[in-house]
C-alpha positions as CSV (number, residue, x, y, z in Angstrom):
1,M,66.3,94.7,132.7
2,T,68.0,97.1,130.3
3,Q,71.8,96.1,130.1
4,L,73.9,99.5,130.1
5,L,76.2,99.4,127.2
6,A,79.6,101.5,126.7
7,P,79.4,104.1,124.1
8,P,82.2,104.0,121.3
9,P,85.4,105.7,122.7
10,T,86.1,109.4,121.8
11,Q,89.0,110.4,120.1
12,K,90.3,111.6,123.0
13,E,89.8,108.3,125.0
14,R,91.3,106.8,122.0
15,Q,94.5,108.8,122.6
16,K,94.5,107.8,126.4
17,Q,94.4,104.1,125.6
18,A,97.1,104.3,123.1
19,S,99.2,105.7,125.7
20,V,98.4,102.9,128.3
21,Q,100.5,99.8,127.8
22,I,98.8,96.2,129.4
23,E,101.0,93.5,129.6
24,K,100.0,89.9,130.7
25,I,102.0,88.4,133.6
26,P,101.4,84.5,133.7
27,V,100.5,83.3,137.2
28,K,99.4,79.7,137.8
29,G,95.8,79.7,139.3
30,Y,94.8,83.5,138.4
31,E,92.9,84.0,135.4
32,Q,94.5,87.2,134.9
33,V,97.6,89.3,136.0
34,L,98.5,92.3,134.0
35,K,100.9,95.3,134.4
36,V,99.7,98.7,133.4
37,T,102.2,101.2,132.4
38,D,101.7,105.0,131.1
39,K,105.0,106.6,130.7
40,K,103.3,110.0,130.2
41,A,101.2,109.8,133.4
42,G,103.8,107.9,135.4
43,L,102.0,104.5,135.9
44,T,103.0,101.5,137.0
45,A,100.2,99.4,138.2
46,I,99.2,95.8,138.4
47,I,95.6,94.4,138.0
48,A,95.1,90.8,139.3
49,I,92.3,88.8,138.5
50,H,92.0,85.8,140.8
51,D,88.5,84.1,140.0
52,T,85.4,84.8,138.6
53,T,83.7,81.8,138.8
54,L,80.6,83.4,140.8
55,G,80.8,86.7,139.0
56,P,83.0,89.8,137.6
57,A,86.0,90.6,140.0
58,L,85.5,93.1,142.5
59,G,88.2,94.7,144.6
60,G,89.9,97.8,146.0
61,I,93.1,100.0,144.3
62,R,95.8,100.1,146.9
63,I,98.3,102.8,146.3
64,Y,101.5,101.9,147.8
65,P,105.2,102.7,147.4
66,Y,106.5,99.2,147.1
67,A,110.2,98.8,147.6
68,S,110.3,96.5,144.2
69,F,107.8,95.7,141.4
70,Q,108.1,92.1,143.0
71,D,106.9,92.9,146.4
72,A,103.9,94.9,144.3
73,L,103.4,91.5,143.0
74,E,103.1,89.4,145.6
75,D,101.0,91.6,147.6
76,V,98.2,92.1,144.4
77,L,98.3,88.3,144.3
78,R,97.7,87.5,147.8
79,L,94.8,90.5,148.2
80,S,93.0,89.2,145.1
81,R,92.9,85.8,146.3
82,G,91.5,87.2,149.5
83,M,89.1,88.5,147.7
84,T,87.9,85.6,145.8
85,Y,87.5,83.6,149.3
86,K,85.8,87.1,151.0
87,A,83.2,87.2,148.2
88,A,82.3,83.6,148.1
89,V,81.7,83.0,151.9
90,N,79.8,86.1,151.9
91,E,77.6,85.5,148.7
92,V,77.8,88.4,147.0
93,G,77.7,87.3,143.7
94,F,81.5,88.4,142.7
95,G,84.8,87.1,142.1
96,G,88.2,88.1,143.2
97,G,90.4,91.0,142.2
98,K,92.5,93.6,143.5
99,S,95.1,96.2,142.0
100,V,98.0,98.1,143.2
101,I,99.5,101.1,141.9
102,I,103.0,101.5,142.7
103,A,103.4,105.1,144.0
104,D,103.6,107.2,147.2
105,P,100.0,108.6,147.6
106,K,100.8,111.6,149.6
107,T,103.4,112.6,146.8
108,E,103.1,110.8,143.5
109,K,99.4,110.6,143.0
110,T,98.0,112.5,140.5
111,P,94.9,113.1,138.5
112,E,96.6,112.5,135.2
113,L,98.0,108.9,137.0
114,L,94.2,108.4,138.3
115,L,92.8,108.5,135.0
116,S,95.3,106.5,133.2
117,F,94.7,103.4,135.4
118,G,90.9,104.1,135.0
119,T,91.6,103.8,131.3
120,A,93.0,100.7,131.8
121,V,90.1,99.3,134.1
122,E,87.6,100.7,131.1
123,M,89.6,98.7,128.8
124,L,89.2,95.4,130.5
125,Q,85.4,96.1,129.6
126,G,84.1,94.8,133.3
127,A,86.2,91.9,133.9
128,Y,87.5,93.9,136.8
129,I,85.4,96.5,138.8
130,C,87.7,98.7,141.2
131,A,86.9,100.2,144.5
132,E,88.5,102.1,147.8
133,D,91.4,100.6,149.4
134,V,95.0,101.7,151.2
135,G,95.8,105.0,149.7
136,F,93.0,105.5,147.4
137,T,90.1,107.7,148.7
138,L,86.4,108.3,147.8
139,D,87.8,111.6,145.7
140,D,90.1,109.5,143.9
141,A,87.2,107.1,143.0
142,R,85.1,110.3,141.6
143,T,88.2,111.2,139.5
144,V,88.6,107.2,138.0
145,L,85.0,107.5,137.3
146,Q,85.5,110.2,134.9
147,A,87.5,107.3,132.8
148,T,85.4,104.1,133.7
149,R,81.9,103.4,135.0
150,Y,83.6,100.2,136.4
151,V,84.6,101.5,140.0
152,V,82.2,101.5,143.0
153,G,82.2,103.0,146.1
154,T,82.2,106.6,144.6
155,P,80.9,110.0,146.0
156,H,77.7,109.6,143.4
157,A,74.4,110.0,144.5
158,K,73.5,106.6,143.4
159,S,76.6,105.0,144.6
160,S,77.1,103.5,147.9
161,G,80.0,106.0,149.1
162,D,82.5,105.4,151.7
163,P,82.7,101.8,152.6
164,A,84.6,102.1,156.0
165,P,81.9,102.0,158.5
166,F,80.2,98.8,157.3
167,T,84.0,97.4,157.4
168,A,84.3,98.7,160.8
169,W,80.6,97.5,161.9
170,G,81.6,94.0,160.5
171,T,85.0,93.7,162.1
172,F,83.2,95.0,165.7
173,R,80.4,91.7,165.1
174,G,83.9,89.8,164.5
175,I,85.1,91.1,167.8
176,Q,81.9,90.1,169.5
177,S,81.9,86.7,167.9
178,A,85.4,85.9,169.3
179,A,84.4,87.1,172.8
180,K,81.3,84.9,172.7
181,K,83.1,81.9,171.7
182,L,86.1,82.7,174.4
183,F,84.0,83.7,177.0
184,G,80.5,82.7,176.6
185,S,79.1,86.1,176.0
186,D,79.6,88.2,173.3
187,A,79.7,91.3,176.0
188,L,83.0,93.5,175.8
189,E,82.4,95.5,178.9
190,G,85.8,95.2,180.8
191,K,87.6,93.3,177.9
192,V,91.1,94.6,177.0
193,V,91.4,95.0,173.4
194,A,94.4,96.5,171.6
195,V,93.5,98.2,168.1
196,Q,96.3,98.3,165.6
197,G,96.0,100.9,163.1
198,L,93.6,103.7,163.5
199,G,92.6,104.8,160.2
200,S,89.6,105.0,158.2
201,V,88.5,101.5,159.5
202,G,90.4,101.3,162.7
203,A,89.0,104.6,164.4
204,H,85.3,103.6,163.6
205,V,86.3,100.5,165.2
206,V,87.8,102.1,168.5
207,D,84.3,104.0,168.5
208,H,82.4,100.7,168.7
209,L,84.7,99.6,171.1
210,F,84.3,102.4,173.6
211,W,80.5,102.4,173.3
212,A,80.7,98.6,174.4
213,G,82.7,99.3,177.3
214,A,86.1,97.7,176.2
215,E,89.1,98.7,177.9
216,L,91.2,99.9,174.8
217,I,95.0,99.9,173.9
218,I,95.7,101.8,170.7
219,S,98.4,102.2,168.3
220,D,99.2,104.0,164.9
221,I,102.2,105.0,162.7
222,D,100.6,108.7,163.6
223,T,101.2,109.1,166.9
224,A,99.7,112.5,167.3
225,K,96.3,110.9,165.9
226,A,97.0,108.2,168.5
227,E,97.1,110.4,171.3
228,Q,94.0,112.2,169.8
229,L,91.9,109.1,170.0
230,A,93.3,107.8,173.5
231,A,92.4,111.4,174.8
232,R,88.5,111.2,173.4
233,Y,88.2,107.4,174.8
234,H,90.5,107.3,177.5
235,A,92.5,104.8,176.0
236,R,96.3,103.7,176.5
237,T,98.6,104.1,173.4
238,L,101.8,102.0,172.7
239,P,104.2,102.7,170.2
240,A,103.6,101.1,166.8
241,D,106.2,98.3,167.4
242,Q,105.3,97.3,170.6
243,I,101.1,97.0,170.2
244,L,101.3,93.4,168.5
245,K,103.1,92.0,172.0
246,A,100.0,93.8,173.9
247,E,98.8,91.6,176.6
248,C,95.1,91.6,175.9
249,D,91.6,89.7,175.4
250,I,91.2,90.4,172.0
251,L,94.1,91.8,169.6
252,V,92.2,94.0,166.7
253,P,94.8,94.3,163.7
254,C,93.7,97.0,161.5
255,A,96.7,98.1,159.1
256,L,98.4,96.1,156.5
257,G,99.0,92.5,156.2
258,G,101.6,89.8,157.2
259,I,101.2,90.7,161.0
260,I,101.1,86.9,161.9
261,N,104.1,85.2,161.3
262,D,106.9,83.1,162.8
263,Q,108.7,86.4,164.4
264,T,105.4,87.6,165.7
265,I,103.5,84.2,166.8
266,P,105.4,83.6,169.6
267,Q,104.9,87.3,171.0
268,F,101.5,87.4,171.2
269,R,99.7,87.8,174.4
270,C,96.3,87.9,173.5
271,K,93.6,85.2,173.7
272,A,92.0,86.1,170.1
273,I,92.9,88.0,167.0
274,A,89.9,89.5,165.0
275,G,91.1,92.6,162.9
276,C,90.0,93.9,159.7
277,A,93.2,94.1,158.1
278,N,93.8,92.0,154.8
279,N,96.3,88.8,154.5
280,Q,96.8,88.8,158.0
281,L,98.9,85.5,157.9
282,L,101.8,85.7,155.9
283,R,101.1,82.0,154.9
284,D,98.4,79.7,155.5
285,A,100.4,77.1,157.9
286,H,100.5,80.3,160.2
287,G,96.8,79.8,161.1
288,N,97.8,76.4,162.1
289,A,100.6,77.9,164.4
290,L,98.3,80.1,166.1
291,R,95.7,77.0,166.8
292,D,98.5,75.5,168.4
293,R,99.2,78.2,170.7
294,G,95.3,78.7,171.6
295,I,95.1,81.8,170.0
296,L,91.4,82.2,168.3
297,Y,91.6,83.7,165.0
298,A,89.0,85.3,163.1
299,P,89.9,84.8,159.6
300,D,90.4,88.3,157.9
301,F,88.7,87.4,154.5
302,V,85.4,87.0,156.8
303,I,85.7,89.6,159.4
304,N,86.6,92.2,156.9
305,A,83.8,91.6,154.4
306,G,81.7,94.9,155.6
307,G,83.1,97.0,152.9
308,L,82.7,94.5,150.1
309,L,79.5,94.0,151.0
310,N,78.1,97.6,150.9
311,V,79.7,98.4,147.3
312,A,78.4,95.1,146.0
313,A,75.4,96.0,147.0
314,E,75.2,99.5,144.8
315,L,75.1,97.3,141.7
316,E,72.1,95.2,142.8
317,E,69.0,95.3,140.4
318,N,67.1,97.8,142.4
319,G,69.8,100.0,143.2
320,Y,71.7,100.5,146.4
321,N,69.7,100.4,149.8
322,P,71.9,100.5,152.9
323,K,70.0,97.7,154.9
324,L,71.1,95.1,152.8
325,P,74.4,95.4,153.6
326,R,74.2,96.5,157.3
327,Y,71.9,93.2,157.6
328,K,74.8,91.1,155.8
329,A,77.5,93.0,158.3
330,H,75.8,92.5,161.5
331,H,75.6,89.0,160.4
332,I,79.1,88.4,160.2
333,Y,79.1,87.2,163.5
334,D,76.8,84.4,162.8
335,T,79.1,83.4,159.9
336,L,82.3,83.4,162.2
337,L,80.5,81.5,164.9
338,A,79.9,78.5,162.2
339,I,83.4,78.4,161.0
340,Y,85.0,78.5,164.8
341,E,82.6,75.1,165.4
342,I,83.4,73.9,161.9
343,A,87.4,74.1,162.8
344,E,87.2,72.7,166.3
345,K,85.0,69.7,165.0
346,N,87.3,68.9,162.3
347,R,90.4,69.8,164.4
348,E,91.8,72.5,162.1
349,S,92.3,75.9,161.9
350,T,89.8,78.8,161.5
351,H,91.6,79.6,158.5
352,A,91.2,76.2,157.2
353,A,88.0,75.8,157.8
354,A,87.0,79.4,156.1
355,L,89.1,78.6,153.3
356,A,87.4,75.1,152.6
357,L,84.1,76.9,153.2
358,A,84.7,79.2,150.5
359,E,86.3,76.7,148.1
360,Y,83.0,74.8,148.7
361,R,80.9,77.7,147.5
362,I,82.9,78.2,144.5
363,K,83.2,74.6,143.5
364,Y,79.5,74.1,143.5
365,A,78.8,77.7,142.4
366,I,76.7,78.5,145.5
367,G,75.8,81.9,145.4
368,K,76.7,82.8,141.9
369,R,75.9,86.2,140.2
370,V,72.7,85.5,137.9
371,F,72.1,89.0,136.2
372,P,74.9,91.4,135.3
373,P,76.0,94.1,138.0
374,I,73.9,97.2,137.0
375,F,76.4,100.5,137.2
376,H,73.4,102.7,138.1
377,H,75.7,105.7,138.4
378,S,76.1,105.8,134.6
379,A,72.6,105.6,133.7
380,E,72.5,109.5,133.3
């Protein structure tokens, strides 16, 4: 096996690195939390590496106009922790990491900003591998690839491309698992399913649900997009501030996190929550609150792992083969059914059961990476 070594930086790269400032932020329980700034490029970002027991940290870049640096820090800490558990449960041989860039992706995202961030990732020499997330597109990944090889999910021929279809398929299988647990059958014909968020993943999920025969209620802050998809799938629309209160069999959150909280839990009129949004629980204790209300919850870091499974596959020794992540995403269904049973047996929330499973695998190094990731797109 050939380990690809990074060439020494060119003079231009050294100059770029000199403008990038990295400052450590001490956070208990995290291996590294780094503030990244570049005044020339207008960059303020945070890279959080939570745990690398099972392998290098792998997680997306989120570009979002946070109201404050503290808001961004709290989000990236929660996201990176979730990535640790997501990787552990699904045994992909990676640890948990995430990054956020504090910017409006519609007006403040520039090639200079992306290249500067890519330079910071390169300076970490593989401790953190980045990928697509909210506000960060495949074209953005192509730009970052110019500054670092430590990026996956690019449009490159040797890469895995868009992870959204895999995330969506795993989410759909998770919805089926909820139906199986609730109704004794995973058939969705005639079941009322409410989908919040119609982005790159949510729209795919709606498509799968339509072909499975579900009765759809959909919502998005982009009302024009919601109306367009409603016409295509004969779905009913609700305003963004009403979708979480929809009377339905299964609620599918596919937008931002924190939607399960003290205010929303009493308003839910669903039998299950099974969606692809990260960090759906504002606090871990809200998993218990759902259990107390008799609402089945598919833990987010289990059901939404399809995208991680896909991008991780491109770093395998033999290169990317879509059949591997397809198989693993398909079996998210079985993992969730097992978690439901563990939770029921132990009289605990499904969230607690999933956390315990992840922590067990980390403690005993189950699924630990045995060879370094291979960046096939940098072998040319």
